[in-house]
C-alpha positions in Angstrom: 13.7 16.7 -9.0 14.9 14.4 -11.7 13.7 13.9 -15.3 11.6 10.9 -14.5 9.8 12.8 -11.8 9.2 15.8 -14.1 7.9 13.5 -16.8 5.5 11.9 -14.3 4.2 15.4 -13.5 3.8 16.3 -17.1 1.8 13.1 -17.7 -0.4 13.8 -14.7 -1.0 17.4 -15.9 -2.0 16.0 -19.3 -4.3 13.5 -17.7 -6.0 16.2 -15.7 -6.7 18.2 -18.9 -8.9 15.2 -20.0 -10.9 15.1 -16.8 -11.2 18.9 -16.0 -13.6 21.0 -18.0 -11.7 23.4 -20.2 -12.5 26.2 -22.6 -13.4 25.8 -26.2 -12.2 28.1 -28.8 -14.8 30.7 -28.0 -16.1 30.2 -24.5 -15.9 28.0 -21.4 -18.0 24.9 -21.1 -20.9 25.2 -18.7 -20.4 23.9 -15.2 -22.2 20.8 -13.9 -22.8 19.5 -10.5 -20.8 16.4 -9.6 -23.8 14.1 -9.8 -24.5 14.9 -13.5 -22.8 13.3 -16.4 -20.2 15.2 -18.3 -20.0 15.3 -22.0 -16.5 14.4 -23.3 -15.3 13.6 -26.8 -12.4 11.2 -26.9 -11.0 8.4 -29.0 -12.5 5.9 -26.7 -16.0 7.0 -27.5 -16.6 4.0 -29.6 -17.4 0.4 -28.9 -16.5 -2.9 -30.6 -19.2 -5.4 -31.4 -18.1 -8.9 -31.7 -21.3 -9.8 -33.5 -20.1 -7.6 -36.4 -16.9 -9.6 -36.9 -17.9 -11.3 -40.2 -19.0 -8.1 -41.8 -15.8 -6.4 -40.7 -13.6 -9.1 -42.2 -15.4 -9.2 -45.5 -15.7 -5.4 -46.1 -13.1 -3.3 -44.4 -10.8 -5.7 -42.5 -11.0 -3.3 -39.5 -13.1 -3.1 -36.4 -16.6 -1.9 -36.3 -17.0 1.5 -34.7 -20.5 2.2 -33.4 -20.9 5.4 -31.5 -23.6 5.3 -28.9 -25.2 7.9 -26.7 -23.9 6.0 -23.6 -20.3 6.3 -25.0 -20.6 10.0 -25.5 -22.2 10.9 -22.2 -19.4 10.3 -19.8 -20.3 9.8 -16.1 -17.9 11.4 -13.5 -17.1 7.9 -12.3 -15.8 6.9 -15.7 -13.9 10.2 -16.0 -12.2 9.5 -12.7 -11.3 6.0 -13.8 -9.8 7.2 -17.1 -7.7 9.8 -15.2 -6.6 7.2 -12.6 -5.7 4.8 -15.4 -3.6 7.5 -17.1 -1.9 8.3 -13.9 -1.2 4.6 -13.2 0.2 4.2 -16.7 2.4 7.2 -16.4 3.8 5.9 -13.1 4.6 2.4 -14.3 8.2 1.5 -14.9 9.1 1.4 -18.5 6.3 3.6 -19.8 8.6 6.3 -21.2 9.4 6.1 -24.9 12.9 7.0 -23.8 13.2 3.8 -21.8 15.0 1.8 -24.5 17.0 4.1 -26.8 18.9 2.2 -29.5 21.8 3.2 -31.7 21.5 0.2 -33.9 20.2 0.6 -37.4 16.6 -0.3 -37.9 16.3 -3.9 -39.2 14.6 -4.7 -42.5 10.9 -5.7 -42.3 11.7 -9.0 -44.0 10.7 -11.0 -47.1 11.3 -7.9 -49.3 8.3 -6.2 -47.8 8.3 -2.4 -47.1 7.4 -1.1 -43.7 3.6 -0.8 -43.4 2.0 2.6 -42.9 1.4 3.6 -39.3 -2.0 3.2 -37.8 -4.3 6.1 -38.8 -4.9 7.2 -35.2 -3.3 5.0 -32.6 -5.6 6.2 -29.9 -8.6 4.7 -31.8 -7.1 1.3 -31.2 -6.5 1.6 -27.5 -9.0 -0.3 -25.4 -10.8 1.4 -22.5 -13.6 0.5 -20.1 -17.1 0.8 -21.4 -18.7 3.3 -19.0 -18.9 3.4 -15.3 -20.8 0.1 -15.1 -18.4 -2.0 -17.2 -18.5 -5.5 -15.6 -14.8 -5.9 -16.4 -13.9 -3.3 -13.8 -13.3 -4.7 -10.3 -15.3 -1.9 -8.7 -18.4 -3.3 -10.5 -18.0 -6.8 -9.0 -20.9 -8.0 -6.9 -20.7 -7.2 -3.2 -20.4 -11.0 -2.4 -17.4 -11.4 -4.7 -15.7 -8.3 -3.2 -16.2 -9.5 0.3 -15.0 -13.0 -0.5 -11.9 -11.6 -2.2 -11.3 -9.2 0.7 -11.6 -12.1 3.2 -9.3 -14.3 1.2 -6.6 -11.6 0.9 -7.0 -10.6 4.5 -6.2 -14.2 5.4 -3.3 -14.2 3.0 -1.9 -11.0 4.6 -2.4 -12.2 8.2 -0.6 -15.5 7.3 2.5 -13.5 6.3 2.3 -11.2 9.4 1.6 -14.3 11.6 4.8 -16.0 10.4 6.9 -13.0 11.2 6.5 -13.4 14.9 5.6 -17.0 15.5 9.3 -17.8 15.4 9.9 -15.6 18.5 8.6 -18.4 20.7 11.1 -20.8 19.1 14.2 -18.7 19.4 15.4 -20.2 22.8 15.0 -23.7 21.5 16.7 -22.9 18.2 19.6 -21.3 20.1 19.9 -24.4 22.4 19.7 -26.9 19.5 22.4 -25.2 17.5 24.5 -24.1 20.5 24.4 -20.4 19.8 23.5 -17.3 21.9 19.9 -16.1 22.2 20.7 -13.0 20.1 21.7 -15.3 17.2 18.5 -17.2 17.6 16.5 -13.9 17.4 18.1 -13.3 14.0 15.4 -15.7 12.7 12.8 -13.0 13.5 15.0 -10.0 12.5 16.0 -11.5 9.1 12.3 -12.2 8.3 11.6 -8.5 8.9 14.6 -7.5 6.7 12.8 -9.5 4.0 9.8 -7.4 4.7 12.0 -4.3 4.1 13.5 -5.5 0.7 10.5 -7.4 -0.8 8.3 -4.5 -1.7 11.0 -3.0 -4.0 10.4 -6.1 -6.2 6.8 -6.9 -5.7 5.3 -3.4 -6.0 6.7 -2.7 -9.5 5.8 -6.3 -10.6 2.2 -5.7 -9.6 2.2 -2.5 -11.7 3.5 -4.4 -14.8 1.8 -7.8 -14.6 -1.2 -7.1 -12.3 -2.0 -8.0 -8.7 -2.8 -11.7 -9.1 0.5 -13.0 -10.4 2.7 -11.6 -7.7 0.4 -12.7 -4.9 0.2 -16.3 -6.2 3.9 -16.6 -6.9 4.8 -15.0 -3.5 2.6 -17.3 -1.5 4.1 -20.3 -3.3 7.7 -19.0 -2.4 6.7 -18.2 1.1 5.3 -21.7 1.7 8.3 -23.4 0.1 10.8 -21.5 2.3 8.7 -22.0 5.4 8.9 -25.8 4.8 12.6 -25.5 4.1 13.1 -23.7 7.4 11.1 -26.4 9.3 13.3 -29.1 7.9 16.7 -27.3 8.1 19.6 -29.3 9.4 21.8 -26.3 10.3 21.4 -22.8 11.6 22.5 -21.0 8.4 19.8 -22.7 6.5 17.2 -21.6 9.1 18.3 -18.0 8.9 18.6 -17.9 5.0 15.2 -19.5 4.6 13.6 -17.1 7.2 14.9 -14.1 5.1 13.5 -15.5 1.9 10.2 -16.4 3.5 10.0 -12.7 4.6 11.0 -11.5 1.2 8.1 -13.5 -0.4 5.8 -12.8 2.5 6.2 -9.1 1.9 4.2 -9.2 -1.2 0.7 -9.3 0.4 1.7 -6.4 2.6 2.8 -4.4 -0.4 0.1 -5.4 -2.9 -3.1 -6.3 -1.1 -3.9 -2.7 -0.1 -3.6 -1.8 -3.8 -6.1 -4.6 -4.6 -8.5 -3.0 -2.2 -7.9 0.3 -3.9 -8.8 -1.4 -7.2 -12.0 -2.9 -5.9 -13.5 -0.2 -3.7 -14.4 3.4 -4.5 -13.5 6.5 -2.5 -16.6 6.1 -0.3 -15.7 2.6 0.9 -12.0 2.3 0.4 -11.1 3.8 3.8 -13.2 1.2 5.5 -11.6 -1.6 3.6 -8.1 -0.4 4.2 -8.8 0.0 7.9 -10.0 -3.6 8.2 -7.0 -4.7 6.2 -4.6 -2.8 8.5 -6.2 -4.4 11.6 -5.4 -7.8 10.1 -1.8 -6.8 9.3 -1.1 -5.6 12.9 -3.0 -8.2 14.8 -1.3 -11.0 13.0 2.1 -10.6 14.7 0.4 -10.5 18.1 -1.7 -13.7 17.6 1.3 -15.8 16.8 3.3 -15.8 20.2 0.7 -17.7 22.2 0.3 -20.3 19.3 4.0 -20.7 19.0 4.4 -20.8 22.8 2.1 -23.8 23.2 3.7 -25.5 20.2 7.3 -25.3 21.4 6.5 -26.6 24.9 4.6 -29.6 23.5 6.0 -32.8 22.0 5.8 -31.1 18.6 8.9 -28.9 19.1 10.0 -25.6 17.6 10.0 -26.9 14.0 6.2 -27.1 14.0 6.0 -23.3 14.3 7.3 -23.3 10.7 5.2 -26.2 9.7 2.1 -24.3 10.9 3.2 -21.2 8.9 3.8 -23.3 5.8 0.4 -25.0 6.1 -1.3 -21.6 6.4 0.8 -20.5 3.4 -0.2 -23.4 1.2 -3.9 -22.8 2.0 -3.5 -19.2 1.0 -1.7 -20.2 -2.2 -4.5 -22.6 -3.2 -7.2 -20.0 -2.5 -5.4 -17.3 -4.4 -4.6 -19.6 -7.3 -8.1 -20.8 -7.9 -10.3 -18.0 -6.7 -8.4 -14.7 -6.9 -9.4 -12.6 -10.0 -7.3 -9.8 -11.5 -8.2 -6.4 -10.2 -5.6 -4.0 -11.7 -7.4 -2.0 -14.4 -4.5 -1.7 -17.0 -4.0 -5.5 -16.9 -7.7 -6.2 -17.1 -7.7 -4.2 -20.3 -4.8 -6.3 -21.7 -7.1 -9.4 -21.4 -9.9 -7.5 -22.9 -7.7 -6.3 -25.8 -6.5 -9.9 -26.4 -10.1 -11.1 -26.7 -11.0 -8.4 -29.1 -8.0 -9.1 -31.3 -8.9 -12.8 -31.4 -12.5 -12.2 -32.3 -12.1 -9.3 -34.7 -8.7 -10.3 -36.2 -7.7 -6.7 -35.9 -4.2 -6.9 -34.5 -3.9 -3.2 -33.9 -6.2 -3.4 -30.9 -4.2 -3.1 -27.7 -4.2 -1.8 -24.2 -1.9 1.0 -23.0 -0.1 -1.4 -20.7 1.1 -3.4 -23.7 3.2 -0.5 -24.9 5.4 -0.8 -21.8 9.0 -2.1 -22.0 10.8 -2.4 -18.7 14.0 -0.3 -18.3 16.4 -1.3 -15.5 17.6 2.3 -14.9 14.1 3.6 -14.6 13.2 0.6 -12.4 16.0 1.5 -10.0 15.2 5.2 -10.1 11.5 4.9 -9.4 11.7 2.1 -6.8 14.8 3.0 -4.9 16.3 6.4 -5.6 13.0 8.3 -5.4 11.8 6.7 -2.2 15.2 7.4 -0.7 15.1 11.1 -1.9 11.7 11.4 -0.3 12.8 9.7 2.9 15.9 11.9 3.4 14.8 15.1 1.6 11.2 15.6 2.6 10.7 16.7 6.3 7.3 15.2 6.5 8.4 11.8 5.2 11.6 11.9 7.2 10.1 12.7 10.6 7.0 10.6 10.3 9.1 7.7 9.1 11.4 8.1 12.2 8.3 8.1 14.4 6.7 5.1 12.8 10.0 3.2 12.7 10.3 3.6 16.5 6.7 2.4 17.0 7.2 -0.5 14.6 10.5 -1.5 16.3 8.7 -1.5 19.6 6.0 -3.8 18.2 8.7 -6.5 17.6 10.6 -5.5 20.8 7.5 -6.4 22.8 8.0 -10.0 21.6 11.0 -10.1 23.9 9.8 -7.7 26.6 6.6 -9.5 27.4 8.4 -12.8 28.3 10.6 -10.8 30.7 7.4 -9.8 32.6 5.1 -12.7 32.3 7.6 -15.6 32.3 10.4 -14.0 34.3 8.3 -12.2 36.9 4.9 -14.0 37.0 6.3 -17.4 35.9 3.9 -18.1 33.0 4.8 -20.7 30.5 5.5 -19.7 26.9 1.9 -20.2 25.7 0.4 -18.3 28.7 2.8 -15.5 28.2 1.7 -15.1 24.6 -1.9 -14.8 25.7 -1.0 -11.5 27.4 -0.7 -9.9 23.9 -4.5 -10.0 23.7 -4.5 -6.7 25.5 -2.7 -5.1 22.6 -5.0 -6.8 20.1 -8.0 -5.4 21.9 -6.5 -1.9 21.8 -5.9 -2.2 18.1 -9.4 -3.3 17.5 -10.7 -0.3 19.4 -8.5 2.0 17.4 -9.7 0.5 14.1 -13.3 0.8 15.3 -12.8 4.5 16.2 -11.4 5.2 12.7 -14.3 3.4 11.1 -16.9 5.4 13.2 -15.1 8.6 12.2 -15.5 7.9 8.5 -18.9 9.6 8.1 -17.6 12.8 9.7 -14.6 12.7 7.4 -16.8 12.2 4.4 -18.9 15.1 5.3 -15.9 17.4 5.6 -14.6 16.0 2.3 -17.9 16.8 0.6 -17.9 20.3 2.1 -14.5 20.9 0.6 -15.6 19.8 -2.9 -13.9 16.4 -2.6 -10.4 17.9 -2.0 -8.7 16.2 1.0 -6.8 18.3 3.5 -4.0 15.9 4.7 -3.9 17.5 8.2 -7.4 16.2 8.9 -5.8 12.8 9.5 -3.5 13.9 12.3 -5.7 14.3 15.4 -5.9 10.5 15.6 -2.1 10.2 15.3 -1.7 12.7 18.1 -4.1 10.8 20.3 -2.4 7.5 19.5 1.0 9.0 20.4 -0.2 10.0 23.8 -1.9 6.7 24.4 1.2 4.7 23.2 3.5 6.6 25.5 1.2 6.1 28.5 0.9 2.4 27.8 4.7 2.0 27.8 5.1 3.6 31.2 2.1 1.6 32.6 3.7 -1.6 31.3 7.1 -1.0 32.8 6.1 0.3 36.3 3.4 -2.4 36.8 5.3 -5.3 35.4 8.5 -5.5 37.3 7.0 -6.6 40.6 5.4 -10.0 41.3 3.0 -8.6 43.9 1.2 -6.6 41.2 -1.4 -8.8 39.6 -0.5 -9.9 36.1 -3.7 -8.4 34.6 -2.4 -4.9 35.3 0.6 -5.0 32.9 -1.5 -7.1 30.4 -4.1 -4.3 30.4 -1.5 -1.7 29.5 -1.5 -3.3 26.1 -4.9 -1.7 25.4 -3.3 1.7 25.4 -0.2 0.6 23.4 -2.3 -1.3 20.9 -4.7 1.6 20.5 -1.7 4.0 20.0 0.1 1.7 17.5 -2.9 1.2 15.3 -4.0 4.9 15.5 -0.5 6.2 14.6 0.1 3.8 11.8 -3.3 3.9 10.1 -3.7 7.6 10.0 0.0 8.5 9.5 0.0 6.3 6.3 -3.2 8.0 5.2 -1.6 11.4 5.8 1.4 10.5 3.6 -1.1 9.3 0.8 -3.1 12.6 1.0 0.0 14.7 1.2 1.9 13.2 -1.7 -0.8 11.6 -3.9 0.9 10.4 -7.1 4.2 10.1 -5.2 2.5 8.4 -2.3 3.8 4.9 -3.3 7.4 6.2 -3.1 6.8 8.0 0.2 5.3 4.8 1.7 8.2 2.7 0.2 10.8 4.9 1.9 8.7 4.7 5.1 8.4 0.9 4.9 12.2 0.5 4.3 13.1 2.5 7.5 10.5 1.0 9.8 11.3 -2.5 8.7 15.0 -2.0 9.5 13.9 -0.8 13.0 11.6 -3.8 13.3 14.6 -6.0 12.5 17.1 -4.3 14.8 15.1 -3.6 18.0 14.7 -7.2 19.1 18.5 -7.7 18.9 19.3 -5.3 21.7 16.1 -5.7 23.8 17.5 -8.6 25.9 20.6 -6.6 26.9 18.5 -3.5 27.6 16.0 -5.2 29.9 18.7 -7.2 31.7 20.9 -4.2 32.2 18.3 -1.5 33.1 15.6 -3.6 34.5 12.0 -3.8 33.3 10.9 -0.5 34.8 13.8 1.7 33.7 14.1 0.1 30.3 10.4 0.9 29.8 10.9 4.4 31.1 13.6 5.0 28.6 11.4 3.9 25.7 8.5 5.9 27.1 10.6 9.1 27.2 11.6 8.6 23.6 8.0 8.0 22.6 7.0 11.2 24.5 9.7 13.2 22.7 8.2 12.0 19.3 4.6 13.0 20.2 5.1 16.7 19.0 5.9 15.5 15.4 2.3 15.1 14.3 1.4 18.2 16.4 3.9 20.3 14.4 2.5 18.9 11.1 -1.0 19.6 12.2 -0.2 23.2 12.8 2.4 23.9 10.1 2.1 21.0 7.7 0.5 23.1 4.9 3.4 25.5 5.0 5.9 22.7 4.8 4.1 21.1 1.9 4.1 24.5 0.1 7.9 24.3 -0.1 8.0 20.7 -1.3 8.8 19.7 -4.9 6.6 16.6 -4.6 3.6 17.5 -2.5 0.6 19.1 -4.3 -0.4 22.4 -2.5 -2.9 24.0 -4.8 -5.9 26.0 -3.3 -8.4 23.7 -1.6 -6.1 21.3 0.2 -4.7 23.6 2.9 -6.2 23.7 6.4 -9.1 26.1 6.7 -9.4 26.6 3.0 -12.3 25.4 0.9 -13.7 26.3 -2.5 -16.5 28.9 -2.5 -18.5 27.0 -5.1 -21.0 24.3 -4.1 -20.1 22.5 -7.3 -17.1 20.4 -8.1 -15.8 23.0 -10.5 -15.3 26.7 -10.3 -14.4 29.3 -12.9 -11.0 30.8 -12.8 -11.1 33.6 -15.4 -12.4 32.0 -18.5 -11.4 28.4 -17.6 -13.5 26.0 -15.5 -11.3 24.4 -12.8 -12.0 21.1 -11.2 -10.6 21.5 -7.7 -10.6 17.8 -6.9 -8.6 17.1 -10.0 -6.4 20.1 -9.7 -5.4 19.1 -6.1 -3.8 16.0 -7.5 -1.3 18.0 -9.6 2.1 18.8 -8.1 3.7 22.1 -8.5 5.8 22.7 -11.6 9.4 23.8 -11.1 8.4 27.4 -11.6 5.7 27.2 -8.9 8.2 25.5 -6.6 10.7 28.3 -7.0 8.0 30.9 -6.3 7.0 29.0 -3.1 
């Protein structure tokens, strides 16, 4: 574990001390049920009144500090948000005071002035949210605004996913126009997915520094521009380069929109929001082939597949530019601090995020080296990423396999062949519905365990999805190679493969989040990198495989590999807690191992003389000493 990782853990431990009840000098604070407010004294237990500005300027030149009962009585919701904000700040690139060491002598202040004295207490000048009902916080937006924002971002994400596969219908026509092989034409799909693999390494840290809105707006502008450039390209290299950059910019919604939902929705509703978002992400690539198929066989030609993508992108850009509000709490506080500075003329007021200076070394370490260390050094991340990479690769391989069956065997045209993907779409919708219906049961189990998630609770759906996905591949292959078998039979196999794909992806990603918590972003980044490479590579060999082996035996080979991977979530379901106990990154404190729950009915329990908040403690990784003992 490197110094940046250890520093992140120290910051998280420090944040937890502010949210967990601790002992006073003489005795422990009394425990309270989770629904009661908790009394906390902090530097932010003050408020600034803009109406006092004239009095402030004339008398003290400082900001008016008016303690109120509401400020002193902290609700658990506010405590959780303070802790989350500290964790977000500690995880942001450039936060460390060591980020920009300088050996240059300190310059003079100027104009013969001495250096001013430091602020009396810097924390007194740090802006925070004003209680759990602060209207500035995105979780306090009206339900109507949240739903409209979610719909707008869902459309934005689906546009990006849609564009990734609509080009698959155009590849034969592109290859013919530029006189290249079909595999070179398929590069238009593969390079777009390579952009998906590389884009998040830029967009994710930018969203942590500048907020969610700016990256999404900029990315949709870039996506739309490169989609138009691809549509008007005069040579093949321009088409391929523009497809890569369209994928690079299009990766932003996939990397950032889930974080926007995390900003807007609380723990009780976030799972539902993310599930609906995931359904939009995975149905997008399957909606595109039939649209592209009908376009390329019409008088419009293959270029209109890219014009359609660009029109959708421009619409998303306009919607996001004019109607998308900022949701990232640290950046919201920057705007709040700017308003307070302007209205009080107290230039010491600032938000924590404004203390950040970006450091390139730390940027590389947090957004490349750590995801790679997790990907290749953590068994859970490694094996699940291999499994998900195979599944994701098959998602894009099906873009080639389905035409073999429905155009080659059943003699559909390109548009009709694309309609066969609706079997997979129905399967994905069923899987998403099952996950949504399971949410109340999961919430009850979570409440019974004092709010501490056991990661392995997520895996039964992954296991069921793996079995379903494997069965769907065999069904597709052995029902699709003969013309005397009705076309509806191989099309219906998509129900099983779609159900398996959605079930595996949705709950496996949730498992990584629950298992790695503060390092979840790095775990998912490593996972995304590997599976995107698989998504880019699988379509390139699919034509040779299906031509060489035949539809039935190529599908049998893929089905056997899928069957060999099914035991991975089973192993983690049975032994995952033991594997996490040996990890330097995964939190494994009491309460988040299978079959273990706190004995107390409250959110806190007393360990010796210290009250321990299990939900908060479960978010803290082991220190190096604890790791060595494990």
